[in-house]
Structures are given as C-alpha cells and as structure tokens.
MMTF fields as JSON, N, C-alpha, C and O atoms, coordinates in Angstrom:
{
  "mmtfVersion": "1.0.0",
  "mmtfProducer": "UNKNOWN",
  "numBonds": 311,
  "numAtoms": 312,
  "numGroups": 78,
  "numChains": 1,
  "numModels": 1,
  "chainsPerModel": [1],
  "groupsPerChain": [78],
  "chainIdList": ["A"],
  "bondAtomList": [4, 2, 8, 6, 12, 10, 16, 14, 20, 18, 24, 22, 28, 26, 32, 30, 36, 34, 40, 38, 44, 42, 48, 46, 52, 50, 56, 54, 60, 58, 64, 62, 68, 66, 72, 70, 76, 74, 80, 78, 84, 82, 88, 86, 92, 90, 96, 94, 100, 98, 104, 102, 108, 106, 112, 110, 116, 114, 120, 118, 124, 122, 128, 126, 132, 130, 136, 134, 140, 138, 144, 142, 148, 146, 152, 150, 156, 154, 160, 158, 164, 162, 168, 166, 172, 170, 176, 174, 180, 178, 184, 182, 188, 186, 192, 190, 196, 194, 200, 198, 204, 202, 208, 206, 212, 210, 216, 214, 220, 218, 224, 222, 228, 226, 232, 230, 236, 234, 240, 238, 244, 242, 248, 246, 252, 250, 256, 254, 260, 258, 264, 262, 268, 266, 272, 270, 276, 274, 280, 278, 284, 282, 288, 286, 292, 290, 296, 294, 300, 298, 304, 302, 308, 306],
  "bondOrderList": [1, 1, 1, 1, 1, 1, 1, 1, 1, 1, 1, 1, 1, 1, 1, 1, 1, 1, 1, 1, 1, 1, 1, 1, 1, 1, 1, 1, 1, 1, 1, 1, 1, 1, 1, 1, 1, 1, 1, 1, 1, 1, 1, 1, 1, 1, 1, 1, 1, 1, 1, 1, 1, 1, 1, 1, 1, 1, 1, 1, 1, 1, 1, 1, 1, 1, 1, 1, 1, 1, 1, 1, 1, 1, 1, 1, 1],
  "groupList": [{"groupName": "MET", "atomNameList": ["N", "CA", "C", "O"], "elementList": ["N", "C", "C", "O"], "formalChargeList": [0, 0, 0, 0], "bondAtomList": [1, 0, 2, 1, 3, 2], "bondOrderList": [1, 1, 2], "singleLetterCode": "M", "chemCompType": "L-PEPTIDE LINKING"}, {"groupName": "GLN", "atomNameList": ["N", "CA", "C", "O"], "elementList": ["N", "C", "C", "O"], "formalChargeList": [0, 0, 0, 0], "bondAtomList": [1, 0, 2, 1, 3, 2], "bondOrderList": [1, 1, 2], "singleLetterCode": "Q", "chemCompType": "L-PEPTIDE LINKING"}, {"groupName": "THR", "atomNameList": ["N", "CA", "C", "O"], "elementList": ["N", "C", "C", "O"], "formalChargeList": [0, 0, 0, 0], "bondAtomList": [1, 0, 2, 1, 3, 2], "bondOrderList": [1, 1, 2], "singleLetterCode": "T", "chemCompType": "L-PEPTIDE LINKING"}, {"groupName": "LEU", "atomNameList": ["N", "CA", "C", "O"], "elementList": ["N", "C", "C", "O"], "formalChargeList": [0, 0, 0, 0], "bondAtomList": [1, 0, 2, 1, 3, 2], "bondOrderList": [1, 1, 2], "singleLetterCode": "L", "chemCompType": "L-PEPTIDE LINKING"}, {"groupName": "SER", "atomNameList": ["N", "CA", "C", "O"], "elementList": ["N", "C", "C", "O"], "formalChargeList": [0, 0, 0, 0], "bondAtomList": [1, 0, 2, 1, 3, 2], "bondOrderList": [1, 1, 2], "singleLetterCode": "S", "chemCompType": "L-PEPTIDE LINKING"}, {"groupName": "ALA", "atomNameList": ["N", "CA", "C", "O"], "elementList": ["N", "C", "C", "O"], "formalChargeList": [0, 0, 0, 0], "bondAtomList": [1, 0, 2, 1, 3, 2], "bondOrderList": [1, 1, 2], "singleLetterCode": "A", "chemCompType": "L-PEPTIDE LINKING"}, {"groupName": "GLU", "atomNameList": ["N", "CA", "C", "O"], "elementList": ["N", "C", "C", "O"], "formalChargeList": [0, 0, 0, 0], "bondAtomList": [1, 0, 2, 1, 3, 2], "bondOrderList": [1, 1, 2], "singleLetterCode": "E", "chemCompType": "L-PEPTIDE LINKING"}, {"groupName": "GLY", "atomNameList": ["N", "CA", "C", "O"], "elementList": ["N", "C", "C", "O"], "formalChargeList": [0, 0, 0, 0], "bondAtomList": [1, 0, 2, 1, 3, 2], "bondOrderList": [1, 1, 2], "singleLetterCode": "G", "chemCompType": "PEPTIDE LINKING"}, {"groupName": "VAL", "atomNameList": ["N", "CA", "C", "O"], "elementList": ["N", "C", "C", "O"], "formalChargeList": [0, 0, 0, 0], "bondAtomList": [1, 0, 2, 1, 3, 2], "bondOrderList": [1, 1, 2], "singleLetterCode": "V", "chemCompType": "L-PEPTIDE LINKING"}, {"groupName": "ILE", "atomNameList": ["N", "CA", "C", "O"], "elementList": ["N", "C", "C", "O"], "formalChargeList": [0, 0, 0, 0], "bondAtomList": [1, 0, 2, 1, 3, 2], "bondOrderList": [1, 1, 2], "singleLetterCode": "I", "chemCompType": "L-PEPTIDE LINKING"}, {"groupName": "PRO", "atomNameList": ["N", "CA", "C", "O"], "elementList": ["N", "C", "C", "O"], "formalChargeList": [0, 0, 0, 0], "bondAtomList": [1, 0, 2, 1, 3, 2], "bondOrderList": [1, 1, 2], "singleLetterCode": "P", "chemCompType": "L-PEPTIDE LINKING"}, {"groupName": "LYS", "atomNameList": ["N", "CA", "C", "O"], "elementList": ["N", "C", "C", "O"], "formalChargeList": [0, 0, 0, 0], "bondAtomList": [1, 0, 2, 1, 3, 2], "bondOrderList": [1, 1, 2], "singleLetterCode": "K", "chemCompType": "L-PEPTIDE LINKING"}, {"groupName": "ARG", "atomNameList": ["N", "CA", "C", "O"], "elementList": ["N", "C", "C", "O"], "formalChargeList": [0, 0, 0, 0], "bondAtomList": [1, 0, 2, 1, 3, 2], "bondOrderList": [1, 1, 2], "singleLetterCode": "R", "chemCompType": "L-PEPTIDE LINKING"}, {"groupName": "TYR", "atomNameList": ["N", "CA", "C", "O"], "elementList": ["N", "C", "C", "O"], "formalChargeList": [0, 0, 0, 0], "bondAtomList": [1, 0, 2, 1, 3, 2], "bondOrderList": [1, 1, 2], "singleLetterCode": "Y", "chemCompType": "L-PEPTIDE LINKING"}, {"groupName": "ASP", "atomNameList": ["N", "CA", "C", "O"], "elementList": ["N", "C", "C", "O"], "formalChargeList": [0, 0, 0, 0], "bondAtomList": [1, 0, 2, 1, 3, 2], "bondOrderList": [1, 1, 2], "singleLetterCode": "D", "chemCompType": "L-PEPTIDE LINKING"}, {"groupName": "CYS", "atomNameList": ["N", "CA", "C", "O"], "elementList": ["N", "C", "C", "O"], "formalChargeList": [0, 0, 0, 0], "bondAtomList": [1, 0, 2, 1, 3, 2], "bondOrderList": [1, 1, 2], "singleLetterCode": "C", "chemCompType": "L-PEPTIDE LINKING"}, {"groupName": "ASN", "atomNameList": ["N", "CA", "C", "O"], "elementList": ["N", "C", "C", "O"], "formalChargeList": [0, 0, 0, 0], "bondAtomList": [1, 0, 2, 1, 3, 2], "bondOrderList": [1, 1, 2], "singleLetterCode": "N", "chemCompType": "L-PEPTIDE LINKING"}, {"groupName": "HIS", "atomNameList": ["N", "CA", "C", "O"], "elementList": ["N", "C", "C", "O"], "formalChargeList": [0, 0, 0, 0], "bondAtomList": [1, 0, 2, 1, 3, 2], "bondOrderList": [1, 1, 2], "singleLetterCode": "H", "chemCompType": "L-PEPTIDE LINKING"}, {"groupName": "TRP", "atomNameList": ["N", "CA", "C", "O"], "elementList": ["N", "C", "C", "O"], "formalChargeList": [0, 0, 0, 0], "bondAtomList": [1, 0, 2, 1, 3, 2], "bondOrderList": [1, 1, 2], "singleLetterCode": "W", "chemCompType": "L-PEPTIDE LINKING"}],
  "groupTypeList": [0, 1, 2, 1, 3, 3, 4, 5, 3, 6, 7, 8, 9, 5, 5, 5, 7, 2, 7, 1, 10, 6, 8, 11, 3, 12, 13, 3, 1, 2, 8, 4, 2, 11, 9, 14, 3, 3, 12, 3, 3, 2, 12, 3, 4, 11, 14, 15, 1, 15, 9, 4, 16, 11, 1, 13, 3, 6, 3, 6, 4, 1, 3, 17, 6, 9, 7, 12, 0, 3, 7, 7, 18, 3, 11, 4, 9, 11],
  "groupIdList": [1, 2, 3, 4, 5, 6, 7, 8, 9, 10, 11, 12, 13, 14, 15, 16, 17, 18, 19, 20, 21, 22, 23, 24, 25, 26, 27, 28, 29, 30, 31, 32, 33, 34, 35, 36, 37, 38, 39, 40, 41, 42, 43, 44, 45, 46, 47, 48, 49, 50, 51, 52, 53, 54, 55, 56, 57, 58, 59, 60, 61, 62, 63, 64, 65, 66, 67, 68, 69, 70, 71, 72, 73, 74, 75, 76, 77, 78],
  "secStructList": [7, 2, 2, 2, 2, 2, 2, 2, 2, 2, 2, 2, 2, 2, 2, 2, 6, 7, 7, 7, 2, 2, 2, 2, 2, 2, 2, 2, 2, 2, 2, 2, 2, 2, 2, 2, 2, 2, 2, 2, 2, 2, 2, 2, 2, 2, 2, 6, 6, 1, 1, 7, 2, 2, 2, 2, 2, 2, 2, 2, 2, 2, 2, 2, 2, 2, 2, 2, 2, 2, 2, 2, 2, 2, 2, 2, 2, 7],
  "xCoordList": [0.828, 1.366, 1.109, 0.794, 1.249, 1.019, -0.42, -0.681, -1.34, -2.756, -3.041, -3.758, -2.491, -2.698, -2.072, -2.652, -0.899, -0.219, -1.022, -1.198, -1.503, -2.314, -3.621, -4.084, -4.207, -5.441, -5.194, -6.02, -4.076, -3.727, -3.505, -3.957, -2.822, -2.58, -3.897, -4.079, -4.796, -6.122, -6.851, -7.504, -6.745, -7.378, -6.788, -7.516, -5.479, -4.817, -5.283, -5.572, -5.353, -5.802, -7.254, -7.609, -8.086, -9.493, -9.61, -10.413, -8.823, -8.865, -8.408, -8.984, -7.388, -6.877, -7.887, -7.89, -8.729, -9.679, -11.007, -11.838, -11.218, -12.506, -12.32, -11.28, -13.337, -13.293, -14.054, -14.057, -14.696, -15.495, -14.631, -14.159, -14.415, -13.53, -13.933, -13.065, -15.239, -15.653, -15.378, -15.047, -15.513, -15.207, -13.703, -13.238, -12.946, -11.485, -10.988, -10.084, -11.59, -11.206, -11.433, -10.578, -12.574, -12.856, -11.84, -11.34, -11.529, -10.535, -9.183, -8.537, -8.765, -7.448, -7.382, -6.331, -8.469, -8.492, -8.361, -7.7, -8.993, -8.87, -7.435, -6.89, -6.825, -5.436, -4.528, -3.604, -4.778, -3.976, -4.025, -3.004, -5.2, -5.354, -4.562, -3.932, -4.596, -3.865, -2.354, -1.622, -1.892, -0.462, -0.059, 1.01, -0.914, -0.636, -0.558, 0.308, -1.462, -1.434, -0.161, 0.428, 0.266, 1.517, 2.717, 3.639, 2.699, 3.783, 3.82, 4.886, 2.651, 2.56, 3.028, 3.798, 2.572, 2.979, 4.482, 5.117, 5.035, 6.481, 7.241, 8.221, 6.771, 7.403, 7.305, 8.273, 6.136, 5.965, 6.85, 7.385, 7.001, 7.868, 9.313, 10.021, 9.742, 11.108, 11.234, 12.216, 10.226, 10.28, 10.317, 10.976, 9.622, 9.638, 10.758, 10.839, 11.608, 12.787, 12.43, 13.17, 11.286, 10.892, 11.604, 11.796, 11.994, 12.792, 13.99, 13.958, 15.036, 16.245, 16.061, 15.118, 16.968, 16.923, 17.084, 16.445, 17.936, 18.152, 16.855, 16.483, 16.176, 14.905, 13.871, 13.104, 13.859, 12.929, 13.155, 12.207, 14.413, 14.72, 14.323, 13.817, 14.548, 14.183, 12.664, 12.158, 11.944, 10.482, 9.906, 8.994, 10.433, 9.936, 10.18, 9.338, 11.318, 11.634, 10.656, 10.168, 10.379, 9.445, 8.03, 7.33, 7.606, 6.28, 6.157, 5.1, 7.239, 7.233, 7.048, 6.265, 7.754, 7.651, 6.252, 5.687, 5.699, 4.336, 3.347, 2.457, 3.505, 2.633, 2.741, 1.74, 3.933, 4.147, 3.433, 2.761, 3.582, 2.922, 1.399, 0.672, 0.939, -0.498, -1.067, -2.149, -0.343, -0.771, -0.892, -1.828, 0.056, -0.031, -1.24, -1.903, -1.527, -2.685, -3.973, -4.893, -4.036, -5.221, -5.414, -6.54, -4.33, -4.445, -4.925, -5.638, -4.531, -4.934, -6.426, -7.011, -7.038, -8.464, -9.313, -10.383, -8.85, -9.638, -9.729, -10.355],
  "yCoordList": [9.301, 8.151, 6.875, 5.824, 6.988, 5.813, 5.336, 4.135, 6.267, 5.911, 5.203, 4.202, 5.708, 5.091, 3.703, 2.774, 3.57, 2.276, 1.25, 0.115, 1.646, 0.727, 0.38, -0.759, 1.339, 1.093, 0.124, -0.752, 0.272, -0.641, -2.047, -3.024, -2.149, -3.445, -4.106, -5.311, -3.311, -3.814, -4.361, -5.401, -3.67, -4.128, -5.432, -6.295, -5.581, -6.819, -7.983, -9.067, -7.757, -8.814, -9.182, -10.361, -8.189, -8.449, -9.226, -10.154, -8.858, -9.554, -11.004, -11.909, -11.213, -12.569, -13.428, -14.651, -12.803, -13.531, -13.85, -14.542, -13.354, -13.615, -14.614, -14.65, -15.411, -16.381, -15.936, -16.631, -14.79, -14.291, -13.412, -12.363, -13.818, -13.072, -11.61, -10.74, -11.326, -9.94, -9.054, -7.879, -9.608, -8.849, -8.647, -7.56, -9.701, -9.628, -8.563, -7.789, -8.535, -7.556, -6.134, -5.27, -5.881, -4.534, -4.13, -3.005, -5.044, -4.745, -4.417, -3.439, -5.233, -5.035, -3.767, -3.129, -3.389, -2.129, -0.944, 0.045, -1.049, 0.002, 0.079, 1.168, -1.088, -1.124, -0.499, 0.241, -0.786, -0.223, 1.303, 1.964, 1.851, 3.304, 3.858, 4.91, 3.159, 3.611, 3.556, 4.418, 2.559, 2.458, 3.62, 4.204, 3.954, 5.11, 6.393, 7.236, 6.534, 7.696, 7.711, 8.771, 6.556, 6.487, 6.895, 7.549, 6.511, 6.936, 8.459, 9.072, 9.054, 10.516, 11.179, 12.139, 10.678, 11.249, 11.097, 11.968, 9.996, 9.784, 10.823, 11.404, 11.047, 12.063, 13.456, 14.216, 13.776, 15.081, 15.216, 16.292, 14.14, 14.161, 14.443, 15.173, 13.859, 14.12, 15.565, 16.242, 16.031, 17.39, 18.455, 19.483, 18.212, 19.189, 18.888, 19.496, 17.947, 17.572, 17.048, 17.247, 16.378, 15.712, 14.375, 13.868, 13.808, 12.581, 12.803, 13.646, 12.039, 12.168, 11.449, 10.68, 11.71, 11.028, 9.522, 8.735, 9.131, 7.71, 7.064, 5.987, 7.709, 7.192, 7.131, 6.174, 8.154, 8.189, 7.011, 6.33, 6.771, 5.675, 4.325, 3.46, 4.144, 2.89, 2.715, 1.644, 3.758, 3.69, 3.462, 2.654, 4.169, 4.04, 2.635, 2.08, 2.069, 0.705, -0.291, -1.197, -0.119, -1.012, -0.858, -1.852, 0.37, 0.599, 0.025, -0.477, 0.101, -0.477, -1.992, -2.562, -2.629, -4.076, -4.474, -5.452, -3.724, -3.98, -3.843, -4.677, -2.8, -2.583, -3.705, -4.106, -4.206, -5.306, -6.573, -7.25, -6.881, -8.057, -7.901, -8.842, -6.717, -6.434, -6.571, -7.128, -6.065, -6.2, -7.648, -8.01, -8.485, -9.919, -10.564, -11.403, -10.165, -10.713, -10.294, -11.097, -9.033, -8.542, -9.296, -9.651, -9.541, -10.245, -11.681, -12.221, -12.294, -13.68, -13.796, -14.869, -12.698, -12.705, -12.438, -13.026, -11.569, -11.153, -12.225, -12.037],
  "zCoordList": [7.889, 7.181, 7.987, 7.429, 9.293, 10.135, 10.024, 9.951, 10.014, 9.916, 8.595, 8.574, 7.498, 6.193, 6.141, 5.58, 6.72, 6.728, 7.524, 7.08, 8.685, 9.491, 8.793, 8.865, 8.129, 7.394, 6.236, 5.979, 5.542, 4.448, 4.989, 4.392, 6.101, 6.721, 7.133, 6.964, 7.666, 8.038, 6.814, 6.896, 5.687, 4.452, 3.945, 3.454, 4.059, 3.631, 4.502, 3.995, 5.796, 6.713, 6.422, 6.42, 6.178, 5.856, 4.547, 4.449, 3.547, 2.254, 2.404, 1.8, 3.198, 3.401, 4.16, 4.022, 4.947, 5.769, 5.118, 5.707, 3.907, 3.252, 2.117, 1.461, 1.906, 0.825, -0.403, -1.419, -0.323, -1.443, -2.344, -1.906, -3.592, -4.494, -4.694, -4.756, -4.797, -5.039, -3.83, -3.986, -2.628, -1.411, -1.3, -0.958, -1.591, -1.554, -2.533, -2.218, -3.718, -4.736, -4.243, -4.435, -3.608, -3.077, -2.026, -2.041, -1.109, -0.076, -0.708, -0.332, -1.661, -2.268, -3.106, -3.167, -3.747, -4.49, -3.539, -3.855, -2.376, -1.362, -0.852, -0.671, -0.623, -0.169, -1.225, -0.886, -2.482, -3.566, -3.552, -3.741, -3.331, -3.243, -2.062, -2.171, -0.95, 0.237, 0.014, 0.501, -0.71, -1.035, -1.939, -1.765, -2.903, -3.762, -2.936, -3.169, -1.973, -1.089, -0.257, -0.045, 0.213, 0.983, 0.125, 0.612, -1.136, -2.042, -2.15, -2.094, -2.304, -2.398, -1.109, -1.148, 0.02, 1.31, 1.546, 2.141, 1.081, 1.205, 0.387, 0.852, -0.842, -1.69, -1.067, -1.066, -0.542, 0.102, 1.338, 1.61, 2.074, 3.26, 2.872, 3.566, 1.758, 1.283, 0.818, 1.12, 0.077, -0.457, 0.638, 0.484, 1.724, 2.823, 3.822, 4.89, 3.456, 4.238, 5.633, 6.596, 5.715, 6.965, 7.095, 8.2, 5.958, 5.954, 5.038, 4.141, 5.279, 4.463, 3.128, 2.947, 2.211, 0.918, 1.097, 0.4, 2.029, 2.301, 2.795, 2.329, 3.723, 4.227, 3.109, 3.009, 2.277, 1.153, 0.218, -0.173, -0.14, -1.055, -0.468, -1.183, 0.816, 1.478, 1.495, 1.161, 1.882, 1.911, 0.522, 0.346, -0.453, -1.819, -2.358, -3.064, -2.027, -2.439, -1.818, -2.493, -0.546, 0.136, -0.408, -0.6, -0.657, -1.214, -2.62, -3.003, -3.386, -4.729, -4.652, -5.411, -3.754, -3.592, -3.129, -3.619, -2.194, -1.717, -2.873, -3.037, -3.663, -4.817, -5.833, -6.428, -6.032, -6.971, -6.484, -7.262, -5.208, -4.641, -4.67, -4.991, -4.335, -4.339, -5.751, -5.938, -6.735, -8.126, -8.558, -9.272, -8.127, -8.422, -7.793, -8.404, -6.557, -5.853, -6.546, -6.701, -6.962, -7.681, -8.999, -9.346, -9.735, -11.006, -10.817, -11.663, -9.704, -9.47, -9.156, -9.303, -8.725, -8.386, -9.625, -9.781, -10.494, -11.668, -12.681, -13.724]
}
C-alpha cells in the first residue's frame, strides 16, 4: 500500500509540474488507477483483519475525497 501511495503522489507531482494537457491527463489517469488499487487493498486489509474497522473507515473516507478531487482535476483538463 505504501508503494502505491508513493507512486500516486509521484504522479500528482509530475502532473502538477507539466504544462502539457495531454501529458497531465496521462499522469492523472495513472494516478486514478492507483487510487482505485489503494481502495481495493484497503478493503482487503480490512477483510483479513490487518486493519480495524475504524482505520478502514478513515482510509476509505480519505481515498474517497482524493478521488473526488482527482476527478475534478481530470474534468478540468478534458
């Protein structure tokens, strides 16, 4: 999960640093996929009881907010 999170963060920084819309779009689409993977890994972590329900709810809430912001950014580019 840490690797995916760092990779997503790297993609956001790369997207913010480019002025080319098509390159920014590719970076953000990759980040979106990584966020979806993080959601899945979070669910699996809860299911195998690696994290508590409270931790799961907090992580899921944060991932939802990140996804919402990312979706807005993607819409502004298209």
